[in-house]
N, C-alpha and C positions, 0 to 999 in steps of 0.2 A: 314440468311435471314428469316427463319421461326420464329426465336425468335423475330426479329423486327416486323414481321407481327402480331404475337400474342400480343405483347405489344400494338401495335396500336389498335387492336380489343378490347383488355381489356380496353383501355382508352375510346373507343367509348361507351362500355357497362357501364363503370363507370359513364359516363356523362348522359346516357340515362335511366339507371335503378334506381328505388328507392331503398333505403336501408332498407325499412320496412321489419322487420324480420317476419312478419306474411303473407308473400306472399304465394300464392297458385299456383298450376300448371294449366294446361288447363282443368283439370277435376275438379277443385275447391277444391282439396285436398292439404294439406301440401306436399312439395317436399323433397324427400329423394334421394340423389345421392349415387350410389354404383359404384365401379370400374369395376366389372366383373359380368357376368350372374349368376353364382352360388350364389353370395350375394343377388341378387334379390329374389331368392328362400328362402334364410334364413329369410329375412325381411318379406316375405309374410307368412311364417310358423308361425311367431310370431304375426304379425299385420294384416293378411288378406289383404284386399284392402283398409285399412284406409289411406294409403299414396300413392302419385303419385311417383313411383319408377323410377328414370332415371338411365339407365345403360350407363356408359361412354364409355366402349370398346364394340363396337357392334359385333354381330355374325360374325365370319370369320376374325376378326382383331387380331393382336398379341398385347397383353398387354405390351410387352417389348418396342415396337417401335412406338406404335400408337400415332398420333397427334390429338388433339381435333379439331372438325370442329367448325366454327363460330356459327352454330346454337346451339352447345352444350354449348357454353359459356352462352347463355341465360338460359339454364336449370340450370346451376350452380348458376347463379345470383339469382335464385328463391329458391334455396335449403335451408332448415332449418339445415341440417346436411349432411356431406359427410363421409360415411364409407369407409376408405382407407384399402386395404390389408396390406399396410406398406412398401413393398420393391419392388413392381413392377416397371419396368423401367419408364413408362410414369408418374407414381405418383411422383417418385423421381425428375423428370425433371421439374414438374410443381407445386409441393407442396408449394413453396414459392410465386408463382405468382397467383395461382387460388384463394387464399383467398382475393386478391385485388378486385376480381369481387363481393364479397359478404362478407363484414366484420362481418356480424352477423351470418354467417354460422359456425357451429361447425364442426371441423374436428376430426374424431375419428379413431385412428389407431388400427385396430383390431389385429395387431401383438404384441401389448404391453402385456407383461406378459406371452407369449407363449414360449415353449421350442423350440427355433429356431435352424435350422441347418445352420452353418455359416462357412466360410472359415477361419476366424480368429476372436478371441475375445481378446481384448486388455484392460487391466485394467489401467485406468488413476487415478489420485489422488482422484477425487470425483465421477467419473462415469465409465461406461464400454462402450467401442466403438466396434461395431461389424461390420466387413467387409465381403463382399461376402455372404450375406444372401440369402438362398434359399427362394423364395417368394411363393412357391406352397403349402401354409398351408392348403388351403381349401380341399386338398385331403387326409387329416387326419381326421377321424371322431372324435377322441379325441380332436383335436384342434378346430374343428368346434363347438363342444359342448361348449368350452370356449367362442368362438366368439359370439355364439348365446346368451349366458348369458350377455355379454356386450351390444349387440344390444338390448336385452330386457330392460336393464336399461335405455339406451338412449331414446328409443321410449316411455318408461313410463314417462320420464321427459317431452318429447315433448307433450304427450297426457295423462296427469295424470288421466283423467276420465276413461281411459281404462287400467290403470296399472294392475289391478287384472286379466283382461282378458289376457293381454300380459304374465303375470307370468304363468297363467294356460297353455296358448299355448306353452310357453317355456318348461315347465315340460313335456308336451306331446311330443314335439320335442326331448327333451333330452332322453326320453325313447326310442323313434324311433332310435335315434343315437346309443344308447347302444346296442340295438338289432342288428342294422346293423353291429356294431364293432364285436359282438360275432359271427354273421353269417360269416363274412369275415374271422375272425380268425380261426374258425373251418374249413372252406373250404380250407384254405391255410396252415393248421398246418402241414401236412405231406411234405410241400415243403419248410419248413424253411431252410434257408442257400442257396437256389437255386439262381442262377444269371440270370438276364435278361438284355437286351440291348435296350436303347432308343436313338433316335437321339438327342433330347433336354432333359436335366435331370429334367423333370417335375414331376417324380414319387418318388422323394426322401423320402418324409414324408410317403407316402403309403408303401414304402419298409421298412422304419424303424419300422412302426407300426406292420408289419406282418412278420418280420424276413427275408425278401428278400434282395438281393444285386443288386443294379442298377449300370450299366455301361453305360456311355454315349459316343456316337460318336462325338457330339459337345464338343469342348474343350474350357473352359474359355469363353463361350458365343460366340465363333467364329467357323466358318466352320472348319471341321477336317483337319488337315495337313496330307499329305501322311504317315508320320511316326506314327502319332496317329491312322490313320485308320488301318495301318498294325498291330499295337499292339492289337487293338480291334478285328480284324479278327483272329489273333492268339488265343486270348482268347476264341472267339466263337467256333473255331475248337476244342480247348482243352477241353471245357466243353459241346460240342455238342449242341450249341445254334443255332437254325435255323430261328430265328425271330428277326427283329428289329421293335420296336414300334415308331411311329412318330405321332406328333400332326397334326391334319387336316389343321391347318393354315400354316404349313411349306412346303417349296418346297421339293419334294421327290427325287430329282436327286441323292443326295449323298446316300440316304438310299437305292435306287435301286441298285446303284453300289455296296454297301456293301452287300446287300442280294445276288447279283450275286456271290460275292467272297466266301460267306459261303454256297452257293447252298441253300439259304433260301428264305424267303418272307418278304415283308413289311406289317405290320399290323397297321391300322390307329386307333388312340384313339383321344378322345376329352375331355381333362380335364376341359374345360370351359362349358361343357354341363350343362344347367340349371336344367336338371332332375337329380339332384345330387345323390340321393340315388340309383336309377336304373343304373346310369352311373358307380358307384363304383362297383356295383354288376356285371355289364357287364365286366368291366376291370378284375375283379376277375376271371370270367369265361374264359376270353381270356387267362390269365396266365395259368390257369389249363389245357386248351386245347392245349397249345403250350409248356408247360414243358416237 
């Protein structure tokens, strides 16, 4: 039913909206669409306020299951470019239909060329097919640095008069990212190999970058079965883990039950925090406090 409704709304917008690629947003600036809040920060680091940046997944919503509102379809119809994360749930379900709103809009997949964590990589005759990709690439400073470079190139093409400025801003942001990476690495050095437990496996790339081991209560994108819950409880008791981390947009009932089983506590994290740098430092300090 939702798919039918979206198709109807798309048809209405296709009929009512011009295909002029030079459209601007309500602020009179070229519109850039991004999927999640941290991406808005990345674009602003490079381009300042040169663009009207529209975030498709609002604060408090889950990127895995979010459905676009009709008002957001108008935003997309005006966008010059959409920076996709690549493997987020709502992107995958809409990536073939959204371009119908704006055939002049460029879609840029920021996951292209990244060292992705995937459940299965299959080599076909002429290409590689990746299944079960973890989408939380923005929680790795190293990967964000690569994404920022790609964003810089695209924005420079959209606004060539400012290309030199964008390049300078990128180099400044890249230096900031490198310093952040070193700071986190030094802070977590003595904890390499330590395990932690999350409800949803959102910190996989962070764990890989800094030598930590993530275990997830959620299994295969579904709520934990009693059997899986029991296995993770046993692991927590064996390794003396007393904390489960959960994203702020998730229901905490299962996490609370788990915390009671291990005589521990639930700690809330917000991977989608737009204050990207400070958020990674905050998560680093949370790990250190609870190891």
